[in-house]
C-alpha positions as CSV (number, residue, x, y, z in Angstrom):
1,M,90.2,-56.8,48.5
2,Y,89.0,-59.0,51.6
3,R,87.6,-55.6,53.3
4,E,85.2,-55.4,50.3
5,K,84.3,-58.8,50.0
6,I,83.6,-58.2,54.2
7,K,81.4,-55.2,52.9
8,N,79.5,-57.3,50.0
9,L,78.7,-60.1,52.4
10,V,77.4,-57.5,55.5
11,L,75.3,-55.8,52.6
12,I,73.5,-58.9,51.4
13,I,73.1,-60.0,55.0
14,L,71.2,-56.7,55.8
15,V,69.2,-56.4,52.4
16,S,67.7,-59.9,53.2
17,I,66.9,-59.2,56.4
18,A,65.3,-55.7,55.8
19,I,63.1,-57.1,52.9
20,Y,62.1,-59.6,55.1
21,S,61.2,-57.3,57.6
22,S,59.4,-54.9,55.5
23,S,56.2,-56.8,55.3
24,F,54.2,-53.9,57.4
25,I,52.3,-52.2,55.1
26,W,53.2,-48.9,56.8
27,L,56.1,-48.9,54.3
28,D,54.2,-48.1,51.5
29,L,51.8,-45.9,53.3
30,S,50.5,-43.2,50.9
31,F,50.1,-40.3,52.6
32,D,46.9,-38.5,51.9
33,T,46.4,-35.4,53.2
34,K,43.1,-34.2,52.1
35,G,41.9,-34.4,55.5
36,F,44.5,-31.5,56.8
37,N,45.5,-29.6,54.2
38,P,43.8,-26.0,53.7
39,V,45.0,-26.1,50.3
40,E,44.2,-29.7,48.4
41,S,45.8,-29.0,45.0
42,E,49.0,-28.0,46.4
43,I,49.8,-31.7,47.9
44,E,50.1,-34.4,46.6
45,E,51.1,-38.4,47.9
46,I,54.6,-38.2,48.5
47,F,57.5,-40.7,50.1
48,L,59.2,-39.7,53.1
49,W,61.6,-41.3,53.8
50,D,64.4,-40.8,51.2
51,K,63.9,-37.2,52.5
52,I,63.9,-37.8,56.4
53,K,66.8,-40.6,57.1
54,P,70.2,-40.8,59.1
55,S,73.1,-39.2,58.0
56,K,75.2,-41.6,59.9
57,V,74.9,-45.1,61.7
58,S,76.9,-46.8,64.4
59,V,77.7,-49.5,66.7
60,T,79.2,-49.8,70.0
61,D,81.0,-51.9,72.0
62,Q,83.7,-50.5,74.4
63,Y,84.3,-48.1,71.4
64,E,81.7,-46.3,69.4
65,Y,82.2,-47.0,65.4
66,I,80.4,-44.6,63.2
67,I,79.9,-45.6,60.0
68,H,78.8,-43.4,57.2
69,D,78.7,-45.9,54.1
70,S,75.0,-44.9,52.3
71,D,74.4,-48.7,51.4
72,I,74.9,-49.6,55.0
73,N,73.2,-46.7,56.0
74,E,69.9,-47.7,53.9
75,S,69.8,-51.1,54.8
76,V,69.5,-50.1,58.9
77,W,67.7,-47.1,58.3
78,R,64.8,-49.7,56.9
79,A,65.3,-52.0,60.0
80,F,65.0,-48.6,62.1
81,R,61.3,-47.3,60.2
82,D,60.1,-50.3,62.3
83,I,61.5,-49.6,65.4
84,M,60.1,-45.9,64.7
85,F,56.3,-47.7,64.2
86,D,56.5,-49.2,67.2
87,M,57.7,-46.4,69.1
88,F,55.0,-44.1,68.4
89,R,52.5,-46.6,68.4
90,F,53.1,-48.3,71.7
91,A,54.7,-45.8,73.8
92,Y,51.9,-43.9,75.1
93,S,52.3,-43.7,79.2
94,E,55.2,-41.6,80.7
95,S,56.2,-44.9,82.3
96,D,57.1,-46.4,79.1
97,I,59.6,-43.4,78.4
98,Q,62.5,-43.4,81.1
99,E,65.6,-41.4,81.8
100,A,68.4,-44.0,81.4
101,S,72.1,-44.6,80.2
102,P,72.1,-47.1,77.0
103,D,73.8,-50.6,76.9
104,S,77.2,-50.8,76.0
105,R,76.5,-52.3,72.7
106,T,74.2,-50.6,70.6
107,L,72.9,-49.8,67.2
108,R,72.1,-46.3,66.4
109,I,71.2,-44.4,63.8
110,Y,71.6,-40.7,63.8
111,F,69.9,-37.4,62.5
112,D,72.4,-34.7,61.3
113,T,70.5,-32.4,63.9
114,S,67.5,-33.3,66.4
115,M,64.2,-33.8,64.3
116,P,61.2,-32.5,65.8
117,S,58.9,-35.7,67.5
118,E,56.2,-34.2,65.8
119,L,57.3,-34.9,62.2
120,L,58.6,-38.1,62.7
121,I,55.4,-39.4,64.0
122,E,52.4,-37.6,61.9
123,S,55.0,-39.1,58.9
124,F,53.4,-42.1,60.2
125,E,49.9,-40.8,60.1
126,M,49.3,-41.4,64.0
127,S,49.4,-39.0,66.7
128,N,50.8,-39.5,70.4
129,N,51.2,-36.3,72.2
130,R,52.3,-37.8,75.7
131,F,55.4,-39.3,73.5
132,Q,56.2,-35.4,72.3
133,N,55.7,-34.2,75.4
134,V,58.2,-35.9,77.2
135,V,60.8,-36.2,73.7
136,S,60.1,-33.6,71.9
137,R,63.2,-33.8,69.2
138,I,65.2,-36.7,68.0
139,L,68.7,-36.7,67.5
140,W,69.3,-40.8,67.6
141,I,67.7,-43.9,68.2
142,G,69.2,-47.0,69.4
143,Y,68.5,-50.7,70.1
144,G,70.1,-52.4,73.0
145,V,71.6,-55.4,72.2
146,D,71.6,-57.0,75.9
147,S,68.6,-55.2,77.1
148,S,66.8,-55.3,73.7
149,K,65.5,-51.9,74.6
150,I,65.0,-49.5,72.1
151,Y,66.9,-46.0,73.6
152,V,65.9,-42.6,72.2
153,N,68.3,-39.2,72.7
154,D,67.0,-36.3,72.2
155,G,70.0,-34.1,72.0
156,I,70.7,-33.9,75.5
157,K,68.9,-36.6,77.5
158,T,68.7,-40.2,77.1
159,Y,65.1,-42.4,77.4
160,R,64.6,-45.9,77.4
161,L,61.6,-46.8,75.8
162,E,59.5,-50.0,77.5
163,I,58.5,-51.5,74.1
164,T,59.1,-54.6,72.2
165,T,60.1,-54.6,68.6
166,N,62.2,-57.6,66.7
167,Q,65.1,-58.6,68.8
168,Q,66.2,-61.1,66.6
169,K,67.1,-58.9,63.4
170,L,68.4,-55.9,65.2
171,T,70.8,-58.2,66.8
172,D,71.9,-59.4,63.5
173,I,72.3,-56.5,61.9
174,Y,74.6,-55.6,64.8
175,E,76.4,-58.3,64.7
176,N,76.9,-57.8,60.8
177,I,78.0,-54.5,61.2
178,M,80.3,-54.7,63.8
179,I,82.0,-57.4,61.8
180,F,82.1,-54.9,59.3
181,A,83.6,-52.0,61.4
182,S,86.3,-54.2,62.8
183,N,87.9,-54.6,59.8
184,K,87.7,-51.2,58.8
185,Y,88.6,-49.6,61.9
186,D,92.2,-50.3,62.8
187,T,93.4,-48.2,65.6
188,L,92.0,-45.7,68.1
189,F,92.6,-42.2,68.2
190,H,93.2,-40.8,72.0
191,Y,95.6,-37.8,72.8
192,G,93.5,-36.2,76.1
193,P,93.7,-37.8,79.1
194,T,90.0,-37.9,79.5
195,A,89.3,-38.1,76.3
196,S,87.1,-40.6,74.1
197,Y,89.0,-43.2,72.6
198,I,87.7,-42.9,69.0
199,P,88.2,-46.1,66.2
200,I,89.5,-44.7,63.1
201,S,91.2,-46.4,59.9
202,T,95.0,-45.4,59.1
203,N,94.6,-46.7,55.3
204,E,91.8,-44.0,54.1
205,T,92.3,-43.3,50.6
206,A,90.1,-40.3,48.7
207,L,90.0,-38.5,45.7
208,N,92.2,-35.4,45.2
209,P,90.8,-33.2,43.5
210,V,87.1,-33.5,43.1
211,F,86.2,-31.5,40.6
212,I,82.2,-29.8,40.6
213,K,79.8,-27.9,38.9
214,S,76.9,-26.2,40.2
215,E,73.8,-28.3,38.7
216,I,72.6,-24.7,36.9
217,D,74.4,-23.4,34.5
218,I,73.7,-19.6,34.2
219,E,75.5,-19.3,30.9
220,D,72.6,-22.2,29.3
221,T,70.1,-19.5,28.9
222,I,67.4,-21.5,27.4
223,N,67.5,-23.7,30.7
224,I,67.8,-20.6,32.8
225,E,64.7,-19.5,30.8
226,N,62.6,-22.7,31.2
227,I,63.5,-22.9,34.8
228,A,61.5,-19.3,35.0
229,K,58.8,-20.5,32.7
230,N,58.0,-23.4,35.0
231,Y,57.9,-21.5,38.0
232,F,55.9,-18.3,37.0
233,K,53.7,-20.7,34.6
234,D,51.0,-18.2,32.7
235,S,52.6,-14.9,34.0
236,F,55.9,-15.4,33.0
237,D,54.8,-12.7,29.9
238,Y,54.2,-10.3,32.7
239,V,57.9,-10.9,34.5
240,R,60.4,-8.2,34.1
241,T,64.1,-9.7,33.7
242,T,67.3,-7.8,34.6
243,I,70.6,-8.5,34.7
244,D,73.2,-6.8,37.3
245,S,76.4,-6.2,37.5
246,S,77.5,-9.4,39.0
247,R,75.7,-11.6,36.4
248,T,72.9,-12.1,38.3
249,I,69.6,-12.9,36.8
250,N,66.5,-11.7,38.6
251,Y,63.2,-12.2,37.1
252,I,60.4,-10.2,39.2
253,Y,56.7,-10.2,39.1
254,R,54.5,-7.3,40.3
255,N,57.4,-7.1,43.3
256,E,55.4,-10.1,44.8
257,K,57.8,-12.9,43.1
258,V,61.5,-12.8,42.6
259,L,63.1,-15.6,41.2
260,R,66.9,-14.9,40.9
261,L,70.2,-16.9,39.7
262,Y,73.2,-16.4,40.5
263,D,76.6,-16.4,38.5
264,E,77.8,-19.7,40.5
265,G,74.5,-21.7,40.0
266,L,72.7,-20.4,43.7
267,L,68.9,-20.1,42.9
268,E,66.8,-18.4,45.2
269,F,62.9,-17.4,45.0
270,Y,61.2,-15.0,47.1
271,D,57.2,-14.4,47.5
272,S,55.2,-12.2,49.1
273,I,53.7,-13.3,52.6
274,E,50.8,-10.9,52.3
275,S,49.0,-13.5,50.8
276,T,49.9,-16.5,52.6
277,K,46.1,-17.8,54.1
278,D,45.8,-20.9,56.4
279,D,47.6,-22.0,59.3
280,S,49.4,-25.4,58.5
281,S,51.1,-28.2,60.7
282,M,54.8,-29.0,60.8
283,Y,54.3,-31.9,59.0
284,Q,51.8,-30.2,56.5
285,S,54.4,-27.6,55.7
286,F,57.0,-30.3,55.0
287,L,54.5,-31.7,52.5
288,I,54.2,-28.1,50.9
289,A,57.7,-28.2,51.0
290,L,58.7,-31.3,49.1
291,N,56.3,-30.8,46.6
292,F,57.5,-27.4,45.9
293,I,60.9,-29.2,45.8
294,D,59.7,-31.9,43.4
295,D,58.1,-29.3,40.9
296,F,60.7,-27.1,41.0
297,L,63.9,-28.4,39.6
298,G,63.3,-32.2,41.5
299,F,64.3,-33.6,44.7
300,P,68.3,-34.4,44.5
301,D,69.4,-38.2,45.1
302,N,71.8,-37.1,47.7
303,A,70.1,-34.4,49.9
304,Y,68.1,-35.1,53.3
305,L,66.6,-33.5,55.7
306,S,69.4,-31.8,58.1
307,Q,67.4,-29.3,60.3
308,V,63.6,-28.0,61.0
309,T,63.5,-25.1,62.9
310,T,60.3,-22.2,63.3
311,F,60.7,-18.4,62.6
312,I,58.2,-15.3,62.7
313,E,58.0,-12.9,59.4
314,D,55.4,-9.9,59.4
315,G,53.8,-11.8,62.6
316,K,52.9,-15.1,60.9
317,Y,54.4,-18.0,62.4
318,G,56.5,-20.8,60.1
319,Y,58.7,-23.4,59.3
320,R,62.1,-23.8,57.8
321,F,63.5,-26.8,56.5
322,L,66.9,-27.0,55.6
323,F,68.5,-30.1,53.3
324,N,72.6,-31.3,53.4
325,Q,73.8,-33.0,50.7
326,S,76.4,-35.9,50.4
327,L,78.8,-36.8,47.5
328,L,80.7,-40.1,46.6
329,E,79.6,-41.9,49.9
330,R,80.8,-38.8,52.3
331,P,79.5,-35.9,53.4
332,I,79.5,-32.2,52.3
333,V,80.9,-29.7,54.7
334,F,80.1,-26.2,53.8
335,S,82.7,-23.6,54.5
336,Q,81.0,-21.4,57.5
337,V,81.7,-18.3,56.0
338,R,78.7,-18.9,53.7
339,D,75.5,-19.0,54.9
340,E,73.2,-21.0,52.7
341,K,72.7,-25.0,52.8
342,A,72.3,-27.1,49.9
343,I,68.5,-26.1,50.3
344,Q,66.8,-24.0,52.3
345,I,62.6,-23.8,51.9
346,D,60.6,-21.8,54.5
347,V,56.6,-22.1,54.3
348,I,54.2,-19.9,56.0
349,G,50.3,-21.6,56.1
350,S,50.0,-22.7,52.7
351,K,52.4,-20.8,51.1
352,V,56.1,-21.4,50.2
353,V,57.8,-17.8,50.5
354,F,61.7,-18.5,50.5
355,Y,63.2,-21.3,48.5
356,Q,67.4,-21.2,47.9
357,R,69.2,-24.0,46.5
358,F,72.6,-24.6,45.4
359,I,73.4,-28.3,44.5
360,R,76.9,-29.6,43.6
361,V,77.4,-32.7,41.0
362,V,80.4,-34.0,40.0
363,D,81.9,-32.6,36.8
364,V,82.1,-36.1,34.8
365,M,84.4,-34.1,32.0
366,M,87.1,-33.6,34.3
367,E,86.5,-37.3,35.9
368,T,89.9,-38.6,34.1
369,E,91.7,-35.6,36.5
370,M,90.7,-36.9,39.9
371,A,93.0,-39.8,41.5
372,E,92.4,-42.2,44.2
373,V,95.1,-41.2,46.9
374,K,95.9,-42.5,50.5
375,V,95.3,-39.4,53.2
376,L,97.2,-38.3,56.4
377,S,96.3,-40.0,59.1
378,P,94.2,-38.0,62.0
379,Q,97.0,-38.3,64.5
380,D,99.2,-36.9,62.1
381,I,97.3,-33.6,61.6
382,I,96.5,-33.6,64.9
383,E,100.1,-34.0,66.1
384,N,101.1,-31.2,63.4
385,N,98.2,-28.6,64.1
386,I,97.3,-28.9,67.4
387,D,99.7,-25.6,68.9
388,F,98.5,-23.9,65.9
389,I,94.7,-24.3,66.4
390,T,95.1,-23.8,70.6
391,E,96.4,-20.2,69.3
392,L,93.2,-20.0,67.5
393,Y,91.4,-21.0,70.3
394,L,92.9,-18.8,72.4
395,E,92.2,-15.8,69.8
396,N,88.4,-15.9,71.3
397,P,87.8,-13.2,73.9
398,K,85.8,-16.0,75.8
399,N,89.0,-18.1,76.1
400,Q,91.7,-15.7,76.8
401,S,91.4,-16.4,80.3
402,L,92.8,-19.7,79.9
403,E,96.5,-21.1,79.9
404,F,97.7,-22.3,76.5
405,N,98.1,-25.8,78.1
406,E,94.8,-25.8,79.8
407,A,93.2,-24.6,76.4
408,K,95.3,-27.1,74.5
409,E,94.4,-29.9,77.0
410,K,90.3,-28.7,76.9
411,I,90.9,-29.0,73.0
412,L,92.0,-32.6,73.1
413,N,89.6,-33.9,75.8
414,G,86.8,-32.4,73.6
415,I,87.3,-34.3,70.2
416,H,84.4,-36.7,69.9
417,E,84.1,-37.3,66.3
418,I,87.0,-37.9,63.5
419,Y,85.2,-38.4,60.0
420,L,86.4,-37.6,55.8
421,A,84.6,-35.3,54.0
422,Y,84.2,-32.9,51.0
423,F,84.5,-29.6,51.8
424,D,83.0,-27.0,49.5
425,P,85.4,-24.0,49.9
426,S,83.7,-21.5,47.5
427,R,81.4,-20.3,45.2
428,R,83.5,-19.1,42.4
429,P,81.5,-20.4,38.8
430,K,84.9,-21.6,37.2
431,D,87.3,-24.3,38.4
432,Q,85.1,-25.4,41.0
433,L,86.7,-28.1,43.0
434,M,86.2,-29.6,46.5
435,R,88.8,-30.7,48.7
436,S,89.1,-34.3,50.7
437,V,89.4,-33.1,54.5
438,W,89.3,-34.6,58.0
439,V,86.8,-32.9,60.0
440,I,87.5,-33.0,63.7
441,K,84.6,-32.5,65.5
442,T,85.1,-31.2,69.3
443,T,82.7,-29.5,71.9
444,D,82.3,-26.2,71.0
445,R,84.5,-26.4,67.7
446,N,84.8,-28.4,64.6
447,Y,88.3,-28.4,62.5
448,V,88.7,-29.2,59.2
449,F,92.2,-29.8,57.9
450,N,93.0,-30.8,54.0
451,A,93.2,-34.5,54.2
452,I,96.1,-34.8,51.7
453,T,98.4,-31.9,53.1
454,G,97.5,-31.9,56.6
455,A,96.9,-28.3,56.4
456,I,94.2,-26.7,58.5
457,I,91.0,-25.0,56.0
458,E,88.5,-23.8,58.4
459,E,87.7,-23.4,62.2
460,Q,84.1,-23.9,62.8
461,V,82.4,-22.4,65.9
462,V,79.8,-24.5,67.2
463,M,76.6,-22.7,68.1
464,Q,75.4,-24.7,71.4
465,G,72.0,-26.1,70.9
466,V,71.5,-25.3,67.2
467,D,73.9,-28.2,66.0
468,N,71.5,-30.4,67.5
469,G,68.5,-28.2,65.9
470,L,67.3,-27.0,69.3
471,E,67.4,-23.3,68.8
């Protein structure tokens, strides 16, 4: 109860600060893209900052306290949009952007992976090529409480920006979140001799189990047909429909456009790239993608941009936008066995050529079956599993030259983040559920453990560079 009062007080203060500081006109910018877009009718005005947003925030003193609370994250994000506006407006010369180590006391926002600076800058309807040349991607942005400087990290290097911003507002936010974090985290996780000290809570609870369902029910034939009609519109009468042995429904138009709905609720759309015309920037492509999502089933409230990459198909250059999803105040971790994200959308020129969507929602009919239970501590989980995950680690041919204790120490020293999440293990159409899990992130592996039983669920290999969007 005391912790909830502290959280509510922090939220009230943060919201008040954010409202006071939101008088910038740009917060209500309408994004007029007519000057850029080769196909004006396909891009409408759209608000971007609930689609581009951080996946977590943190405050640091001697240690780093990571916060996944959506209300706190949103309040901090409002304030950091002011910072980004100042960054892209004032950091123009190379002398304004210098490599540096951040203050020990910082307030930070983290994107899921490093975001292209180009996309963030153009989302403010600005251009700043000099900034982009130095910092091409942004993984996190921080405010140094002691130096009053802004810091930017691209996934590899950290830069200090010689610009001014609203110092008192950011200091107040830092202090209030530090109060919240100090009450939430009651111990330090530290096992390797050179490992980081990670603040954790030993009093966490989680729903067990979490019953879910896909937003698309393949058995709702009326809704399925309406989805197809909404996409093909006047061409629907010329669409050929097939159902294969796995119950996948295929809508095909002239072998150019294919809409596919799988039994488990996964939706895929393909369009021929032969008719794509014009070129579009990353920002234009993002707007095209968002408008398509809005028009085609809508943008999920709990989704956010996770990664931006480029691709080439049949000699044509395009942009791929991946979106993640959170549920019940926690991130969703997908099994690495699966290829898809919550949303993937590919844009070439002015055209969406691929769209994949697999959105989960809580099954409200099963809410009475979901109980809040206390979870095991990360210390217990590591102590019970470290030998087994070391054996897993040594099964990789790249690691077989290591001795057992050497590999074990490497894993423990590499642990740098621990958090609770929901794990989506399968695509079974029936009896779908998510497991409450501890995710323990190391240098080159993420380990997913059942938070109730402590059993390991999955070892996930982290591809260096790709995890930060640097591929």
